[in-house]
N, C-alpha and C positions, 0 to 999 in steps of 0.2 A: 099913363096906368100902365101898373105891371101886371104882366097875366102868365101864367104858367098854363101851357096847352098841352095838353097829353089827348092821343087815340091810339083807337084803337080798331084796327082796318084788317079784312082778313083777306085780299087777295093784292098782291104783288103791284098789279099796273096803279089802280087806287092809292093803295100806301104810297110809291114813290110819285106822284101827283101830290100830295095831301105834303108832303117832305117838304117838296120844293117850294111848293106856295108859302109853307112857312118858314122855309130856308131864307125868303128877302121880307120876312119881319123880324127875323129872332135870329134869336143864339141855338143851336141843334148843342139838346147839354145832354142825353141821354136818348137810346135808341126809339122811345115815342114819345119825349118830352123837348118840346123848346121854351124857354124862356125869349116871351118878347115888349119892350118897353113901349107901347102905344099910345097916341092920340087916339081920342072918341073914335074922330072918320076914318080912322085906319080898324081900327078892331074891327067897327061896323062893315068896313069893304072884308079886313081877313074870313068874319065869320058868314058873312054870304057867298063868300069864292070856297069856302071847305064845303060849306054848305049843300052848294051842287055840284059837290064830286062824292059825297059820303052813299054808299047805299046802304038807307035806313034797315029795309026789308029781311039784307042780310045782317044784321045785327051790328053793323060799323058804329061808332060813336067815336066823341069828340068831346073832350069836354076844358071846358075855361074856369084858372083858378084866382083871382082876383087879388092880389095882398095892397095894401096897404103902404103907403110909403112908408111909414114907422116901421109897416113890417119887413120892407124889402132889407134891411140892416141884421135882419134877423134870422135870412138865409145862411145856412152854413151847409157845407159836404164836407163829408170826410170818405175818403180813398176816393179808390174807381178811377175808371181813364175816360178820357173824352174819346168819342166816338169819330172815326171821320168818314171822309165819303165813300173810299171802296169797301168799308165795312173792318178795318186795321183802329186797330187802338193806338194811340201815346198815352203819355206816362205823364 
């Protein structure tokens, strides 16, 4: 399954932990957005790991958007730059 994962996490330490977990499952495409091609078991493992990291009472949230196989071919990118690990960007 193809999943877009976005997150809004207030605290830097938790946000960094979430970023590291997501990086091991997918491709970082925007500052708080990852694209992941996952098997069901990997999605469940990822969801569990992320659920344990966020602080729901402080407003942290993570969203999962599932795209069907037919829809993944409809993803289009216009402009922008891909983020790098050190916060810099490349063209």
